[in-house]
Structures are given as structure tokens and as C-alpha cells.
C-alpha positions, 0 to 999 in steps of 0.5 A: 273692449273689442277693437278692430285691427287697423292697418293699411297697405304700408304695414301689410306690405312691410309684414309680408315682405319681411316674412318672405326675405327672412329665409335669406338668413337661413339655409335656403340660399345654400340649398338653392345654389346646391340645386341650380349652381350659378343660375340660383339668382334668376331661379328664384325670380322664376319662383316669385313669378310662379307664386305671383300666378298662384296668388292671382287665383287666391286674389280672385277668390277673395275678390269674389267674397268681399269682407271674408277671410279664407276660413269664412270662404271655405265654409261658404263654398265647401260647407261648414263641415268640409270647410272646417276640415280644409281650414284645420289642414291649413292650421296644421300646416301653419303649426308645422311651418312655425315649429320648423322655422323656430327649430331652424333658428335654434340650430343656427343660433347654437351653431354660430353664437351659443353652442353651449346654451341648452336648446330648451332655454333658447326655445322657451325664451323665444316662445315667450316673446312670441306669446306676448306679441300674440297676446297684444294682437294682430295690430301690434304684430303689424306695427312691430313688423313695420319697424323691423322691416326697415331695420332688416332692410338696413342691415341687408343693404349695409352688408351687401355694400360693405362686401362690394370690394370683394365681388368677382363677376367671373364667379357668375359663370357659367351663367346657365348653371346646371342647365335649363331643365333643373333651373325651370324645374326648381324655379317652379317647385320652389315657389313655395318659398314665397308661400307666406303670401297665403297669410294675406288671405287669412287677414283679408278682412282686417286690412283697410282699403279692402280688396284694392290694398290686398291686391297692391300689398300682395303683388308688391311684397312678392316683387320686392321680396323676390328682388331682394332674394335674387340680389342677395344670392347674386352677391353670395355667388360673386363672393363664394362661387357656387361650390363654396356657396353650396357648402355654407350653412348660412350663406348670408352669415358667411357674407357678413364675415367677409367684411374686413377693413383692418384689425380694428374693424372686423367681425361685422356679423354682429350687425347681421345677428341684430337683423336676423333675430328681428326678422326671425321673431316676426316670422315665427310670431306672425305664423303662430298668430295665424295658426291661433287665428285660423283655429279660432275662426274655424270653430267660431271661438270668440276670444283667441287669447286662451288658446295661446298657451296650448299652441305655444306648448304644441309648437314647442313639442313639434320644434324639439322632435327633429333629432338634428339640423340635417333632419330639419333641412332635408325634411321640414324645410324642404317640405315647406320651401319646395312642396308646400305650394301644391297645398297652399295654392292648389286648395284655394284654386279648387275652391275658386273653381267650385265657387264658379261652377256652383255660382257661389258669391259673397254678399257685398251688403253683408261684408261689414257684418263679416268684418264685425264678427271677426273683430274679437279675434283681432284684438280683445 
């Protein structure tokens, strides 16, 4: 029996915000601190503003074609063949995104918790969870992400508050970091760090409330995600200074290790791990689901579930290809968080321009039929 996915603003907001803030658990903060010094905490605000501008064009494109997701819009504007090629490019990017984040998680787990555990065992265990959640469907993932969001936010807030006695405002100086030019350059370039907002366009016709909730969820998730990221970087700088903050593999993990009351109350990084795993599972699972979802939409495949196992295998193969963590950070992660904005925002902008030039619009009367045709992919 087919049933339409049924979630609204709250679930969408929690999901997108969680996807955005997951990066604070990994190497992203250390990299940004290394690039901009003490200016890192407001450099990420520039990235958020840039991503908001990019999302505005994506929103205008969705608004022009009510009841359609991004795959359907590509086909309507660029034609079935070219539209399918564009969709497959996004599908390829999402596979790369999923595999890279999964491998980064693996390397961090081995570095901090399970150094002697075979990497394949960790990957397979993680991918089994991903496959099960994906099998349950889009609505199940969003429901779990809503719960996970509150858990992760609580963990982040607890760690930030517990290390408060160690903060030093002097460590925020010089306030200008490495200068205005690198701050603006990396701030704009690293808008890719908020690129998860593009996922919203691919599930647009699965959200209750239509374009109104899409707009609200998109902007609010960017605002809150950007604020949480900025505050966390600010706290890291006040603890480690910009020199040591750059050297940490995971600045937030090291932040959790600073917590110390006495010999009986220490090693609070176990709290960190609880939220970290929660966030990572949702991040990888949703990106994986979107990969399968986009592929199914592109080729008008009625049921997506038979595709889960092949894509799990592809994800596993790509995840084990990099030789070490350095290769992951300097190639995969940098591509995703520094350069992918040229793809994920530019393509929808070009499609919007083409739609305006050739006067192509969606049909409000047929928007319900478009939603109906997508139900099999949401929950079967």
C-alpha cells in the first residue's frame, strides 16, 4: 500500500538544521580556523549569508513550479534528456557526499574510540543502519531526525556550558584574524558548508504546507544552523586559541575533553559521542536516501527499495577508496565544503534563468497530480 510522506515545518526544520550542524563534530571547524584564524567565528556567518542568497534562487525556482521537486523541474525546463543528465550529476554528487562523510566518520571513530577495530566492520555496521532507515522511507527518517535534533542540541549546549569556566576572551584577538581578504574569500567560498539546504528542493513536494513551509524551513534552518556553528567556533577559539584550534583533528571533541570538575567527574567526551553518532547517522542516511530518491525520480522507477542494496554497495566502495584521513580532508571534504557551491547553487540559478527566458512555468492545476506520482518513492 502506498502512502504519501506526511511531515511539516517542524520536522523539515529539525532535519535540515541537524544536517548543517553535524559538521561541527568533524574537521570542518579546525580547517576554517586554519584558513582565517580568529575571524573563523564570523567567517562562517558570511558563508551562511551567501548560502541564503543561493537558496533564494532555489526557492524562486521551486515557487515557479508548484508541486514539483527539482528533478521534475529540470525535466520541464531543460527537456527530458538534458534534465535527466543534470539530475544524474546531482545523484553522483550525493553519492560522493554520502561516502565522504561516512569515511570521515570512520576515521574519527578509529582515531578516538576504536583504533583496533577493522574499518570494514564499522562501515558495514553503519551502512546496515542506513539501509534499514532508508527502507522505512522518508517520513521515518524525518521523524527520527526530529528526536535526534533535540538530543544533539542538548549535547552541544551541555558541553559549551560545562567548559564555560575555561573561556578566555583574550584568545579572540586579534579580532581581524588573517585579514579582511581571506575572511571574505573563504566566507563566500565555504558557503558550500551549508549546501545541505539543496536537499530541501528534492523533497519539496513531500512537505505539508507547500511553498510557505519550504521557504520558512529553509531560511530558519540556515539561520539557526549558522548561529550554532558560529557560537561553537567562538567557544573553541576561547579555549584553544587559533593556533591550537587549527591543530585539533576535531575541535569540538577536544572541547568536550576540557570538562573537568574533579577526579570523580571527568572524561565527559562520552556525552559527545552520543550526540555525534546520532548526528552522523542522520546525515549519512538522509544523503543516501536522497541519492536513491533522485535516481528513482530521474528514471521514473516506481519503487525505490530494490535500489537500496546496489547503492549501499556503491557507497561502501567509494568510502574505502581514499588511502587515509589526509586524503579525505584535503580532497573529498574540501571539495564538498569549499567548491561544491559552484555546482549546487549555480545549476538551479541557470535553470531558473532558462525558465524565465523561455517563459516556462508549473501548472497549479496539475501540482496535485505531480505529488501523487511521487508517492511511491516516498513510502511503499
